[in-house]
C-alpha positions in Angstrom: 77.8 101.4 91.0 77.3 104.3 93.5 77.9 104.1 97.2 74.2 103.9 98.2 73.5 100.9 95.9 76.7 99.2 96.9 76.3 99.8 100.6 77.2 96.9 102.8 74.3 94.7 104.1 74.3 93.4 107.7 72.4 90.2 107.7 71.4 87.9 110.6 72.7 84.8 108.9 76.3 83.7 108.2 77.9 80.6 106.8 80.0 78.8 109.5 83.6 79.2 108.8 86.4 77.0 110.2 89.1 79.1 111.7 92.3 77.8 113.3 93.0 79.0 116.8 89.4 78.9 118.0 89.3 78.9 121.8 88.8 75.8 123.8 88.0 75.5 127.5 84.7 77.3 127.7 81.4 77.3 126.1 81.0 79.6 123.1 78.1 81.9 123.6 79.1 84.5 121.0 78.2 85.0 117.4 80.0 84.2 114.1 81.2 87.3 112.3 81.9 87.3 108.6 83.2 90.4 106.8 83.2 89.9 103.0 85.1 92.2 100.6 84.4 95.3 102.7 85.7 98.7 101.6 84.9 102.2 103.0 85.5 105.4 101.1 85.0 108.8 102.6 84.2 111.8 100.4 86.3 114.9 101.3 86.7 118.4 99.9 90.1 117.2 98.4 88.6 114.0 97.0 87.7 110.5 98.1 89.8 108.8 100.7 89.8 105.0 101.0 89.9 104.1 104.7 89.8 100.3 104.3 89.8 98.2 101.1 88.6 94.7 100.3 88.6 93.3 103.9 87.8 89.7 104.3 87.6 88.4 107.8 85.8 85.4 109.4 85.6 85.1 113.2 84.3 82.0 115.0 81.8 82.2 117.8 83.7 82.6 121.1 86.9 83.7 119.5 89.0 86.7 120.8 90.2 88.5 117.7 92.6 91.4 118.0 93.3 94.0 115.3 96.5 95.9 115.2 97.9 98.3 112.7 99.4 101.7 112.1 97.5 104.8 113.1 95.0 105.8 110.5 94.8 102.4 108.9 91.0 102.0 109.4 90.9 99.7 112.5 88.2 101.8 114.2 86.3 102.2 110.8 86.1 98.4 110.5 85.0 98.0 114.1 82.2 100.6 113.6 81.0 98.9 110.4 80.8 95.5 112.2 78.9 97.3 115.1 76.4 98.8 112.6 77.5 102.4 113.5 78.9 103.0 110.0 78.1 101.6 106.6 80.6 100.2 104.2 80.8 101.5 100.7 81.0 98.0 99.2 80.9 94.5 100.6 78.8 92.9 103.3 78.9 92.0 107.0 77.0 89.1 108.5 76.7 88.3 112.2 74.8 85.3 113.5 74.3 83.4 116.7 75.0 79.6 116.8 71.4 78.9 116.1 71.2 81.3 113.2 69.4 84.1 115.1 70.0 87.8 115.0 73.1 88.6 117.1 73.5 91.5 119.5 76.6 93.6 120.1 77.9 96.2 122.5 80.9 98.5 122.1 83.4 99.9 124.5 85.2 103.1 123.4 88.5 104.5 124.4 87.2 107.9 125.4 84.8 108.7 128.2 81.4 107.4 127.3 79.6 107.3 130.7 76.7 109.7 131.4 78.1 112.1 134.0 74.7 112.8 135.6 74.2 109.1 136.4 75.9 107.0 139.1 78.1 104.1 138.2 75.3 101.7 138.9 72.8 103.7 136.9 75.3 103.8 134.0 75.7 100.1 134.0 71.9 99.5 134.1 71.1 102.1 131.5 71.0 99.7 128.6 68.8 97.3 130.6 66.3 100.0 131.1 66.0 100.5 127.4 65.4 96.8 127.0 62.5 97.0 129.4 63.9 95.1 132.4 62.3 95.9 135.8 64.0 98.4 138.1 64.8 95.8 140.8 66.2 93.4 138.3 68.3 96.1 136.7 69.8 97.1 140.0 70.6 93.5 140.8 72.4 92.9 137.5 74.3 96.2 137.8 75.4 95.4 141.3 76.6 92.0 140.2 78.6 93.4 137.3 80.1 96.1 139.4 81.3 93.4 141.8 82.8 91.5 138.9 84.9 94.5 137.9 85.8 95.4 141.5 83.6 98.5 142.0 81.0 97.4 144.4 82.0 100.1 146.9 81.6 102.8 144.3 78.1 102.0 142.9 76.7 105.3 144.1 79.6 107.4 142.9 79.5 109.6 139.9 82.0 109.3 137.0 83.7 112.5 138.0 84.4 111.1 141.5 86.4 108.0 140.4 89.6 107.4 138.5 89.8 106.9 134.7 90.5 103.2 135.2 87.3 102.9 137.3 85.3 104.7 134.6 86.6 102.3 132.0 85.8 99.3 134.2 82.2 100.7 134.5 82.1 101.1 130.7 83.0 97.4 130.3 80.4 96.4 132.9 77.8 98.4 131.0 78.6 96.6 127.8 78.4 93.2 129.5 75.1 94.0 131.1 73.1 93.5 127.9 74.9 90.1 127.4 76.0 90.9 123.8 76.9 88.1 121.5 79.7 90.2 120.1 81.8 92.6 122.3 83.5 95.3 120.3 86.4 97.1 122.0 88.1 100.1 120.5 91.4 100.6 122.4 89.6 100.5 125.7 92.8 100.7 127.7 94.7 103.0 125.5 94.6 106.1 127.7 95.3 104.3 131.0 98.5 104.2 132.9 100.5 101.0 132.6 99.6 99.5 136.0 95.9 100.1 135.5 96.1 98.7 132.0 97.7 95.5 133.2 95.0 95.1 135.9 92.2 95.6 133.4 93.8 93.2 131.0 93.7 90.5 133.8 90.1 91.3 134.6 89.1 91.1 131.0 90.8 87.7 130.6 88.8 86.4 133.6 85.5 87.8 132.4 86.0 86.5 128.9 87.0 83.0 130.2 83.6 82.7 131.8 81.5 84.4 129.2 82.7 82.9 126.0 81.6 85.9 124.0 83.0 86.8 120.6 85.4 89.7 121.0 86.8 92.0 118.3 89.4 94.2 120.0 91.4 97.1 118.6 94.8 98.0 120.0 98.1 99.6 119.1 99.9 97.4 121.7 101.6 94.2 120.4 102.0 93.1 124.0 98.3 93.5 124.7 97.3 91.7 121.5 99.5 88.7 122.5 98.2 88.6 126.1 94.5 88.8 125.2 94.0 87.3 121.7 93.4 83.9 120.1 94.1 85.5 116.8 95.9 88.7 115.7 94.9 90.5 112.5 97.6 92.9 111.3 96.4 95.7 109.0 98.4 97.6 106.4 98.8 101.4 106.2 96.0 103.3 104.7 94.0 102.1 102.8 93.8 99.4 105.4 94.0 95.8 104.2 94.7 92.7 106.1 98.4 92.2 105.8 98.9 89.1 107.9 97.1 86.9 110.5 98.8 85.2 113.5 97.2 82.6 115.6 98.3 82.9 119.2 99.5 79.5 120.7 99.2 80.3 124.4 96.7 78.0 126.1 93.7 79.3 128.1 93.0 80.1 130.8 96.1 82.3 130.8 97.6 85.0 132.9 99.9 87.9 131.9 102.8 86.1 133.6 102.1 82.9 131.7 102.2 84.7 128.4 105.2 86.9 129.0 107.3 84.0 130.4 106.5 81.7 127.4 109.5 81.2 125.2 107.3 81.8 122.1 106.4 85.3 123.3 109.5 87.2 122.2 109.7 85.6 118.7 106.0 86.4 118.1 106.4 89.9 119.3 109.3 90.4 116.9 107.4 88.9 114.0 104.4 91.2 114.5 106.6 94.3 115.0 108.5 93.5 111.8 105.3 93.7 109.9 104.1 96.8 111.6 107.4 98.6 111.3 107.3 98.1 107.6 103.7 99.4 107.4 104.4 102.4 109.7 107.2 103.4 107.3 104.9 103.0 104.3 102.2 105.1 105.9 104.6 108.0 106.6 106.0 108.0 103.0 102.4 108.0 101.6 101.4 111.0 103.8 104.5 112.8 102.6 103.5 112.3 99.0 105.8 109.5 98.1 104.8 106.2 96.6 106.8 103.4 98.3 
C-alpha cells in the first residue's frame, strides 16, 4: 500500500479510553486524543527514513500528557501529526470533544512565532479576528489573557521590544485565546533561561488548573515533565516508538516546590533518566552505523 492510500485519517469521533492518572480537581473541557498505529516515513535522497513507527497513544480529556525522548526520536513529528500540520504514512488519529463534536487545537512552538509588525495585544487577538469576532470583543479577550500571563503593561509593545520570555508568554496567550480543546506545546520553554522557565512553568500550571484543557507537551527536560504532567510518555531513539509510560503521582493543584520536595520525585527522575540514557546511547550507535 503506498503512502497516499495509507495516509492517516483525522476523524472527529473517538472511542472513550480509560487511562490511569487522569486529572481530578477541575472540570475537563478538553478533547480525547487517540493515536492508532501511526508511523511516519520521510523520503530522502539517500532513501526512506522512519521518524516514528507504530505509535499507539490514548489521552483522556483534560489530561496533561508529556512526551520525552532523545533528540531526533520524532516527538515533534508526532505532535505535528496530532495537530493536523503533517500527515502520517500509516495509521490514524482521532480527536473528539466530550460530546463527540469536532475538536479544535492550538500549537505553541519553541521558536519565535509572533508577527513582528503586530503589538502583543494584536498578536493575541489575531486568531480571534480569523474566527470573525468583533474588534471590541477581540481587544477585551486579548487584554484579559495578557493580564493572565502578566503582560498587561506591555499590550502595546512590539515583540522586538520585550524579552524572549515575554514573547513566549504572548504565544501561550495567543494559543489560549481561541479556547482550543487540545493545546499542543513543542518545547515552548526550551530556549529560555532557567529562572524564566520556572516562572512560566508555574504560570502554565495555574492556567491549566483553571482551563482543564487536554495538553500534549514535548520537552527534553525530565524535571519539567514531572512538574507539569499527569502522564509521561518516553520515546525510543529513531525510529521513535513508545518505550514506557509513567503516571505521575503528585496531586493537583501543585507547585514546583511541592513536586521537588516530594520523596517520590528523585526515584521517578532516576527511573526516567535510566530509560532515556539507554535510548540516547542506542541513538548514537545507530547514527554511527552500528546496530546495538
